[in-house]
N, CA, C and O atoms as CSV, one atom per row, in Angstrom:
chain,resi,resn,atom,element,x,y,z
A,1,MET,N,N,88.901,54.170,147.839
A,1,MET,CA,C,89.697,55.057,146.997
A,1,MET,C,C,88.770,56.065,146.298
A,1,MET,O,O,87.590,55.807,146.065
A,2,GLU,N,N,89.352,57.202,145.981
A,2,GLU,CA,C,88.627,58.287,145.325
A,2,GLU,C,C,89.310,58.599,144.003
A,2,GLU,O,O,90.515,58.394,143.858
A,3,ASN,N,N,88.535,59.099,143.032
A,3,ASN,CA,C,89.094,59.508,141.753
A,3,ASN,C,C,88.980,61.017,141.622
A,3,ASN,O,O,87.911,61.595,141.814
A,4,LEU,N,N,90.113,61.650,141.288
A,4,LEU,CA,C,90.195,63.099,141.185
A,4,LEU,C,C,90.663,63.491,139.796
A,4,LEU,O,O,91.700,63.022,139.327
A,5,PHE,N,N,89.885,64.365,139.129
A,5,PHE,CA,C,90.261,64.907,137.817
A,5,PHE,C,C,91.063,66.178,138.055
A,5,PHE,O,O,90.559,67.138,138.637
A,6,ALA,N,N,92.308,66.181,137.604
A,6,ALA,CA,C,93.181,67.349,137.753
A,6,ALA,C,C,93.422,67.979,136.389
A,6,ALA,O,O,93.717,67.285,135.416
A,7,TYR,N,N,93.294,69.299,136.327
A,7,TYR,CA,C,93.478,70.034,135.078
A,7,TYR,C,C,94.456,71.186,135.241
A,7,TYR,O,O,94.763,71.880,134.271
A,8,GLY,N,N,94.946,71.397,136.446
A,8,GLY,CA,C,95.836,72.524,136.739
A,8,GLY,C,C,97.062,72.064,137.497
A,8,GLY,O,O,97.706,71.081,137.130
A,9,SER,N,N,97.376,72.786,138.562
A,9,SER,CA,C,98.638,72.572,139.272
A,9,SER,C,C,98.747,71.215,139.957
A,9,SER,O,O,99.860,70.763,140.227
A,10,LEU,N,N,97.638,70.552,140.245
A,10,LEU,CA,C,97.735,69.228,140.869
A,10,LEU,C,C,98.336,68.175,139.931
A,10,LEU,O,O,98.602,67.051,140.357
A,11,ARG,N,N,98.547,68.524,138.674
A,11,ARG,CA,C,99.236,67.623,137.744
A,11,ARG,C,C,100.756,67.736,137.869
A,11,ARG,O,O,101.486,66.876,137.377
A,12,GLU,N,N,101.231,68.793,138.525
A,12,GLU,CA,C,102.672,69.038,138.635
A,12,GLU,C,C,103.292,68.167,139.731
A,12,GLU,O,O,102.774,68.101,140.846
A,13,GLU,N,N,104.398,67.503,139.409
A,13,GLU,CA,C,105.030,66.590,140.350
A,13,GLU,C,C,105.452,67.283,141.641
A,13,GLU,O,O,105.295,66.713,142.721
A,14,GLU,N,N,105.980,68.489,141.554
A,14,GLU,CA,C,106.411,69.200,142.762
A,14,GLU,C,C,105.233,69.508,143.673
A,14,GLU,O,O,105.357,69.417,144.895
A,15,VAL,N,N,104.099,69.870,143.098
A,15,VAL,CA,C,102.893,70.128,143.888
A,15,VAL,C,C,102.425,68.828,144.535
A,15,VAL,O,O,102.069,68.811,145.713
A,16,GLN,N,N,102.426,67.741,143.764
A,16,GLN,CA,C,102.012,66.444,144.314
A,16,GLN,C,C,102.898,66.029,145.486
A,16,GLN,O,O,102.394,65.547,146.501
A,17,LYS,N,N,104.214,66.213,145.355
A,17,LYS,CA,C,105.115,65.868,146.459
A,17,LYS,C,C,104.811,66.697,147.700
A,17,LYS,O,O,104.842,66.187,148.820
A,18,THR,N,N,104.517,67.976,147.493
A,18,THR,CA,C,104.208,68.861,148.614
A,18,THR,C,C,102.879,68.500,149.264
A,18,THR,O,O,102.788,68.422,150.489
A,19,VAL,N,N,101.839,68.279,148.444
A,19,VAL,CA,C,100.491,68.035,148.969
A,19,VAL,C,C,100.335,66.609,149.494
A,19,VAL,O,O,99.799,66.409,150.584
A,20,PHE,N,N,100.796,65.621,148.734
A,20,PHE,CA,C,100.531,64.216,149.054
A,20,PHE,C,C,101.745,63.453,149.593
A,20,PHE,O,O,101.612,62.350,150.123
A,21,GLY,N,N,102.913,64.050,149.452
A,21,GLY,CA,C,104.123,63.356,149.882
A,21,GLY,C,C,104.584,62.297,148.913
A,21,GLY,O,O,105.441,61.478,149.243
A,22,ARG,N,N,104.021,62.304,147.712
A,22,ARG,CA,C,104.398,61.320,146.691
A,22,ARG,C,C,103.983,61.850,145.318
A,22,ARG,O,O,103.214,62.805,145.214
A,23,ILE,N,N,104.506,61.213,144.268
A,23,ILE,CA,C,104.104,61.534,142.904
A,23,ILE,C,C,102.992,60.569,142.515
A,23,ILE,O,O,103.129,59.354,142.659
A,24,LEU,N,N,101.896,61.122,142.023
A,24,LEU,CA,C,100.730,60.311,141.666
A,24,LEU,C,C,100.869,59.725,140.272
A,24,LEU,O,O,101.538,60.298,139.412
A,25,LYS,N,N,100.237,58.588,140.055
A,25,LYS,CA,C,100.138,57.988,138.728
A,25,LYS,C,C,98.704,58.154,138.272
A,25,LYS,O,O,97.769,57.823,139.002
A,26,GLY,N,N,98.530,58.668,137.060
A,26,GLY,CA,C,97.185,58.932,136.583
A,26,GLY,C,C,96.955,58.493,135.154
A,26,GLY,O,O,97.859,58.017,134.467
A,27,VAL,N,N,95.715,58.667,134.731
A,27,VAL,CA,C,95.279,58.288,133.396
A,27,VAL,C,C,94.721,59.524,132.697
A,27,VAL,O,O,93.882,60.220,133.268
A,28,PRO,N,N,95.173,59.815,131.461
A,28,PRO,CA,C,94.611,60.964,130.740
A,28,PRO,C,C,93.111,60.794,130.531
A,28,PRO,O,O,92.627,59.691,130.276
A,29,GLU,N,N,92.389,61.895,130.642
A,29,GLU,CA,C,90.931,61.869,130.504
A,29,GLU,C,C,90.465,63.224,129.999
A,29,GLU,O,O,91.225,64.192,129.986
A,30,LYS,N,N,89.204,63.281,129.583
A,30,LYS,CA,C,88.633,64.506,129.026
A,30,LYS,C,C,87.303,64.804,129.710
A,30,LYS,O,O,86.464,63.921,129.889
A,31,LEU,N,N,87.133,66.070,130.088
A,31,LEU,CA,C,85.893,66.560,130.667
A,31,LEU,C,C,85.156,67.327,129.573
A,31,LEU,O,O,85.645,68.347,129.086
A,32,LEU,N,N,83.974,66.831,129.186
A,32,LEU,CA,C,83.215,67.425,128.085
A,32,LEU,C,C,82.245,68.485,128.595
A,32,LEU,O,O,81.792,68.447,129.739
A,33,ARG,N,N,81.938,69.442,127.702
A,33,ARG,CA,C,80.994,70.534,127.988
A,33,ARG,C,C,81.424,71.403,129.161
A,33,ARG,O,O,80.596,71.937,129.899
A,34,TYR,N,N,82.725,71.531,129.312
A,34,TYR,CA,C,83.324,72.447,130.281
A,34,TYR,C,C,84.434,73.213,129.580
A,34,TYR,O,O,85.022,72.726,128.614
A,35,ALA,N,N,84.713,74.404,130.067
A,35,ALA,CA,C,85.823,75.212,129.578
A,35,ALA,C,C,86.614,75.706,130.780
A,35,ALA,O,O,86.082,75.820,131.884
A,36,VAL,N,N,87.889,75.998,130.552
A,36,VAL,CA,C,88.724,76.560,131.612
A,36,VAL,C,C,88.646,78.076,131.509
A,36,VAL,O,O,88.886,78.656,130.449
A,37,ARG,N,N,88.313,78.695,132.610
A,37,ARG,CA,C,88.305,80.148,132.730
A,37,ARG,C,C,89.314,80.516,133.818
A,37,ARG,O,O,89.941,79.636,134.409
A,38,GLU,N,N,89.468,81.794,134.078
A,38,GLU,CA,C,90.357,82.227,135.146
A,38,GLU,C,C,89.574,82.953,136.218
A,38,GLU,O,O,88.619,83.676,135.935
A,39,ILE,N,N,90.000,82.748,137.467
A,39,ILE,CA,C,89.450,83.529,138.563
A,39,ILE,C,C,90.608,84.286,139.213
A,39,ILE,O,O,91.762,83.863,139.144
A,40,GLN,N,N,90.284,85.382,139.827
A,40,GLN,CA,C,91.270,86.196,140.521
A,40,GLN,C,C,91.169,85.898,142.011
A,40,GLN,O,O,90.091,85.978,142.600
A,41,ILE,N,N,92.302,85.553,142.613
A,41,ILE,CA,C,92.341,85.247,144.035
A,41,ILE,C,C,93.383,86.144,144.686
A,41,ILE,O,O,94.510,86.266,144.207
A,42,GLU,N,N,92.981,86.770,145.789
A,42,GLU,CA,C,93.918,87.620,146.516
A,42,GLU,C,C,94.870,86.749,147.314
A,42,GLU,O,O,94.455,85.951,148.155
A,43,GLU,N,N,96.155,86.918,147.035
A,43,GLU,CA,C,97.211,86.182,147.728
A,43,GLU,C,C,97.991,87.153,148.613
A,43,GLU,O,O,97.696,88.347,148.659
A,44,GLU,N,N,98.972,86.628,149.300
A,44,GLU,CA,C,99.777,87.439,150.216
A,44,GLU,C,C,100.431,88.630,149.526
A,44,GLU,O,O,100.544,89.703,150.119
A,45,PHE,N,N,100.865,88.451,148.274
A,45,PHE,CA,C,101.594,89.502,147.580
A,45,PHE,C,C,100.804,90.127,146.437
A,45,PHE,O,O,101.395,90.745,145.552
A,46,GLY,N,N,99.477,89.979,146.437
A,46,GLY,CA,C,98.651,90.600,145.409
A,46,GLY,C,C,97.643,89.629,144.819
A,46,GLY,O,O,97.438,88.527,145.327
A,47,ILE,N,N,97.020,90.067,143.733
A,47,ILE,CA,C,96.000,89.283,143.048
A,47,ILE,C,C,96.675,88.349,142.048
A,47,ILE,O,O,97.531,88.767,141.269
A,48,GLU,N,N,96.279,87.080,142.083
A,48,GLU,CA,C,96.793,86.082,141.149
A,48,GLU,C,C,95.642,85.475,140.356
A,48,GLU,O,O,94.516,85.403,140.846
A,49,SER,N,N,95.928,85.035,139.122
A,49,SER,CA,C,94.935,84.359,138.284
A,49,SER,C,C,95.127,82.850,138.393
A,49,SER,O,O,96.251,82.349,138.361
A,50,TYR,N,N,94.001,82.129,138.522
A,50,TYR,CA,C,94.031,80.678,138.614
A,50,TYR,C,C,92.983,80.097,137.679
A,50,TYR,O,O,91.940,80.712,137.455
A,51,PRO,N,N,93.258,78.888,137.120
A,51,PRO,CA,C,92.274,78.256,136.242
A,51,PRO,C,C,91.099,77.694,137.035
A,51,PRO,O,O,91.240,77.277,138.185
A,52,ILE,N,N,89.946,77.696,136.391
A,52,ILE,CA,C,88.740,77.149,137.008
A,52,ILE,C,C,87.882,76.529,135.911
A,52,ILE,O,O,87.802,77.073,134.809
A,53,ILE,N,N,87.239,75.397,136.200
A,53,ILE,CA,C,86.359,74.792,135.201
A,53,ILE,C,C,84.977,75.422,135.295
A,53,ILE,O,O,84.472,75.714,136.378
A,54,THR,N,N,84.386,75.621,134.126
A,54,THR,CA,C,83.063,76.237,134.045
A,54,THR,C,C,82.214,75.427,133.075
A,54,THR,O,O,82.636,75.201,131.941
A,55,PRO,N,N,81.021,74.981,133.492
A,55,PRO,CA,C,80.168,74.224,132.566
A,55,PRO,C,C,79.674,75.113,131.427
A,55,PRO,O,O,79.426,76.305,131.611
A,56,THR,N,N,79.538,74.511,130.257
A,56,THR,CA,C,79.012,75.222,129.089
A,56,THR,C,C,77.954,74.330,128.430
A,56,THR,O,O,77.801,73.162,128.787
A,57,GLU,N,N,77.250,74.883,127.491
A,57,GLU,CA,C,76.282,74.106,126.714
A,57,GLU,C,C,76.865,73.659,125.380
A,57,GLU,O,O,76.199,72.978,124.600
A,58,ASP,N,N,78.115,74.045,125.119
A,58,ASP,CA,C,78.754,73.786,123.836
A,58,ASP,C,C,79.430,72.409,123.847
A,58,ASP,O,O,80.353,72.173,124.627
A,59,ILE,N,N,78.968,71.506,122.981
A,59,ILE,CA,C,79.546,70.161,122.933
A,59,ILE,C,C,80.992,70.175,122.425
A,59,ILE,O,O,81.711,69.188,122.577
A,60,ALA,N,N,81.414,71.282,121.827
A,60,ALA,CA,C,82.792,71.389,121.359
A,60,ALA,C,C,83.764,71.712,122.499
A,60,ALA,O,O,84.973,71.535,122.348
A,61,ASP,N,N,83.248,72.182,123.629
A,61,ASP,CA,C,84.112,72.525,124.757
A,61,ASP,C,C,84.551,71.270,125.499
A,61,ASP,O,O,83.747,70.374,125.755
A,62,SER,N,N,85.827,71.217,125.838
A,62,SER,CA,C,86.346,70.099,126.629
A,62,SER,C,C,87.638,70.528,127.313
A,62,SER,O,O,88.294,71.490,126.913
A,63,ILE,N,N,87.976,69.787,128.350
A,63,ILE,CA,C,89.197,70.051,129.111
A,63,ILE,C,C,89.976,68.744,129.208
A,63,ILE,O,O,89.437,67.720,129.629
A,64,ASP,N,N,91.235,68.787,128.821
A,64,ASP,CA,C,92.115,67.634,128.984
A,64,ASP,C,C,92.696,67.676,130.392
A,64,ASP,O,O,93.106,68.730,130.877
A,65,GLY,N,N,92.724,66.537,131.028
A,65,GLY,CA,C,93.283,66.445,132.366
A,65,GLY,C,C,93.731,65.035,132.651
A,65,GLY,O,O,93.873,64.212,131.746
A,66,ILE,N,N,93.952,64.768,133.925
A,66,ILE,CA,C,94.409,63.453,134.354
A,66,ILE,C,C,93.567,63.024,135.549
A,66,ILE,O,O,93.290,63.826,136.441
A,67,VAL,N,N,93.162,61.763,135.562
A,67,VAL,CA,C,92.439,61.207,136.701
A,67,VAL,C,C,93.428,60.437,137.566
A,67,VAL,O,O,94.145,59.551,137.100
A,68,TYR,N,N,93.438,60.807,138.837
A,68,TYR,CA,C,94.287,60.138,139.812
A,68,TYR,C,C,93.417,59.379,140.799
A,68,TYR,O,O,92.379,59.874,141.238
A,69,GLU,N,N,93.848,58.180,141.141
A,69,GLU,CA,C,93.192,57.429,142.212
A,69,GLU,C,C,93.955,57.730,143.501
A,69,GLU,O,O,95.145,57.437,143.619
A,70,ILE,N,N,93.243,58.323,144.468
A,70,ILE,CA,C,93.868,58.721,145.723
A,70,ILE,C,C,93.005,58.247,146.891
A,70,ILE,O,O,91.852,57.855,146.708
A,71,THR,N,N,93.566,58.288,148.065
A,71,THR,CA,C,92.813,57.898,149.252
A,71,THR,C,C,91.884,59.034,149.679
A,71,THR,O,O,92.028,60.171,149.229
A,72,TYR,N,N,90.945,58.716,150.539
A,72,TYR,CA,C,90.051,59.747,151.075
A,72,TYR,C,C,90.863,60.794,151.844
A,72,TYR,O,O,90.562,61.985,151.767
A,73,GLU,N,N,91.871,60.367,152.571
A,73,GLU,CA,C,92.724,61.297,153.313
A,73,GLU,C,C,93.466,62.226,152.356
A,73,GLU,O,O,93.608,63.416,152.635
A,74,GLU,N,N,93.936,61.695,151.236
A,74,GLU,CA,C,94.611,62.534,150.235
A,74,GLU,C,C,93.628,63.504,149.597
A,74,GLU,O,O,93.999,64.633,149.273
A,75,LEU,N,N,92.382,63.085,149.411
A,75,LEU,CA,C,91.365,63.984,148.875
A,75,LEU,C,C,91.170,65.165,149.825
A,75,LEU,O,O,91.015,66.302,149.378
A,76,GLN,N,N,91.176,64.907,151.106
A,76,GLN,CA,C,91.061,65.991,152.086
A,76,GLN,C,C,92.286,66.909,152.033
A,76,GLN,O,O,92.154,68.121,152.203
A,77,LEU,N,N,93.474,66.344,151.797
A,77,LEU,CA,C,94.674,67.166,151.636
A,77,LEU,C,C,94.552,68.065,150.409
A,77,LEU,O,O,94.978,69.220,150.436
A,78,SER,N,N,93.968,67.532,149.330
A,78,SER,CA,C,93.792,68.364,148.132
A,78,SER,C,C,92.762,69.460,148.382
A,78,SER,O,O,92.886,70.551,147.826
A,79,ASP,N,N,91.736,69.191,149.216
A,79,ASP,CA,C,90.781,70.244,149.601
A,79,ASP,C,C,91.515,71.394,150.281
A,79,ASP,O,O,91.275,72.563,149.978
A,80,THR,N,N,92.403,71.054,151.196
A,80,THR,CA,C,93.172,72.072,151.907
A,80,THR,C,C,94.050,72.842,150.935
A,80,THR,O,O,94.130,74.067,151.017
A,81,TYR,N,N,94.710,72.146,150.016
A,81,TYR,CA,C,95.572,72.792,149.027
A,81,TYR,C,C,94.778,73.770,148.163
A,81,TYR,O,O,95.243,74.880,147.906
A,82,GLU,N,N,93.600,73.378,147.718
A,82,GLU,CA,C,92.803,74.227,146.825
A,82,GLU,C,C,92.257,75.460,147.545
A,82,GLU,O,O,91.994,76.477,146.904
A,83,GLY,N,N,92.085,75.387,148.845
A,83,GLY,CA,C,91.732,76.573,149.615
A,83,GLY,C,C,90.267,76.965,149.538
A,83,GLY,O,O,89.427,76.205,149.056
A,84,ASN,N,N,89.979,78.159,150.018
A,84,ASN,CA,C,88.603,78.648,150.161
A,84,ASN,C,C,87.955,79.110,148.867
A,84,ASN,O,O,86.737,79.286,148.832
A,85,SER,N,N,88.717,79.311,147.808
A,85,SER,CA,C,88.131,79.813,146.558
A,85,SER,C,C,87.593,78.699,145.666
A,85,SER,O,O,86.874,78.962,144.702
A,86,TYR,N,N,87.941,77.458,145.987
A,86,TYR,CA,C,87.512,76.311,145.189
A,86,TYR,C,C,86.609,75.414,146.019
A,86,TYR,O,O,86.690,75.387,147.247
A,87,THR,N,N,85.750,74.684,145.325
A,87,THR,CA,C,84.928,73.665,145.964
A,87,THR,C,C,85.022,72.383,145.135
A,87,THR,O,O,85.188,72.433,143.916
A,88,ARG,N,N,84.916,71.265,145.793
A,88,ARG,CA,C,85.003,69.978,145.116
A,88,ARG,C,C,83.614,69.578,144.644
A,88,ARG,O,O,82.656,69.599,145.417
A,89,ILE,N,N,83.511,69.210,143.356
A,89,ILE,CA,C,82.237,68.806,142.765
A,89,ILE,C,C,82.410,67.472,142.036
A,89,ILE,O,O,83.527,67.077,141.700
A,90,LYS,N,N,81.299,66.790,141.798
A,90,LYS,CA,C,81.307,65.573,140.977
A,90,LYS,C,C,81.082,65.962,139.521
A,90,LYS,O,O,80.211,66.776,139.214
A,91,VAL,N,N,81.877,65.372,138.624
A,91,VAL,CA,C,81.721,65.609,137.184
A,91,VAL,C,C,81.773,64.267,136.464
A,91,VAL,O,O,82.359,63.308,136.964
A,92,SER,N,N,81.156,64.208,135.288
A,92,SER,CA,C,81.194,63.007,134.448
A,92,SER,C,C,82.156,63.249,133.298
A,92,SER,O,O,82.093,64.272,132.617
A,93,LEU,N,N,83.038,62.295,133.099
A,93,LEU,CA,C,84.063,62.417,132.065
A,93,LEU,C,C,83.634,61.744,130.774
A,93,LEU,O,O,82.597,61.084,130.719
A,94,GLN,N,N,84.439,61.917,129.743
A,94,GLN,CA,C,84.152,61.327,128.436
A,94,GLN,C,C,83.975,59.814,128.549
A,94,GLN,O,O,83.184,59.225,127.812
A,95,SER,N,N,84.700,59.187,129.462
A,95,SER,CA,C,84.624,57.738,129.647
A,95,SER,C,C,83.381,57.309,130.436
A,95,SER,O,O,83.209,56.124,130.724
A,96,ASN,N,N,82.518,58.266,130.785
A,96,ASN,CA,C,81.321,58.062,131.606
A,96,ASN,C,C,81.650,57.789,133.076
A,96,ASN,O,O,80.771,57.415,133.852
A,97,GLN,N,N,82.874,57.969,133.441
A,97,GLN,CA,C,83.306,57.835,134.833
A,97,GLN,C,C,82.926,59.113,135.595
A,97,GLN,O,O,83.113,60.214,135.076
A,98,THR,N,N,82.403,58.982,136.801
A,98,THR,CA,C,82.091,60.135,137.636
A,98,THR,C,C,83.202,60.288,138.663
A,98,THR,O,O,83.530,59.347,139.386
A,99,VAL,N,N,83.783,61.492,138.721
A,99,VAL,CA,C,84.955,61.748,139.555
A,99,VAL,C,C,84.817,63.105,140.239
A,99,VAL,O,O,83.909,63.877,139.932
A,100,TRP,N,N,85.718,63.381,141.157
A,100,TRP,CA,C,85.789,64.690,141.784
A,100,TRP,C,C,86.624,65.635,140.919
A,100,TRP,O,O,87.553,65.210,140.232
A,101,ALA,N,N,86.276,66.924,140.965
A,101,ALA,CA,C,87.065,67.983,140.338
A,101,ALA,C,C,86.842,69.251,141.160
A,101,ALA,O,O,85.916,69.322,141.968
A,102,TYR,N,N,87.689,70.239,140.946
A,102,TYR,CA,C,87.543,71.500,141.678
A,102,TYR,C,C,87.038,72.596,140.756
A,102,TYR,O,O,87.512,72.763,139.633
A,103,SER,N,N,86.064,73.338,141.262
A,103,SER,CA,C,85.472,74.458,140.550
A,103,SER,C,C,85.374,75.637,141.509
A,103,SER,O,O,85.651,75.501,142.700
A,104,ALA,N,N,84.984,76.785,140.990
A,104,ALA,CA,C,84.879,77.980,141.832
A,104,ALA,C,C,83.733,77.829,142.822
A,104,ALA,O,O,82.682,77.279,142.495
A,105,LYS,N,N,83.946,78.316,144.020
A,105,LYS,CA,C,82.873,78.340,145.007
A,105,LYS,C,C,81.827,79.330,144.548
A,105,LYS,O,O,82.156,80.403,144.042
A,106,ILE,N,N,80.570,78.973,144.722
A,106,ILE,CA,C,79.471,79.853,144.311
A,106,ILE,C,C,78.996,80.641,145.509
A,106,ILE,O,O,78.073,81.447,145.391
């Protein structure tokens, strides 16, 4: 099993049903020393803004999200959902748990 920290649309039940075929059960968690910024992604009908996590040096910065336990196959489905503008990275949460999260491709 894999652990995925979601801070954006992957927390939405409709998105989960579309991507995974089920509604996920998760645990609230906090990502420290990161902030949510926006990136611009060209979509079929124009430019859209999407949230992205960005590391900071400020201990006051944090992101509230949810950790989901999913299968490796579901993790690959989430890679496909996130597309070419995001990359999956390992992050450490407030609970000292290391999990996957999505950030901007460099």
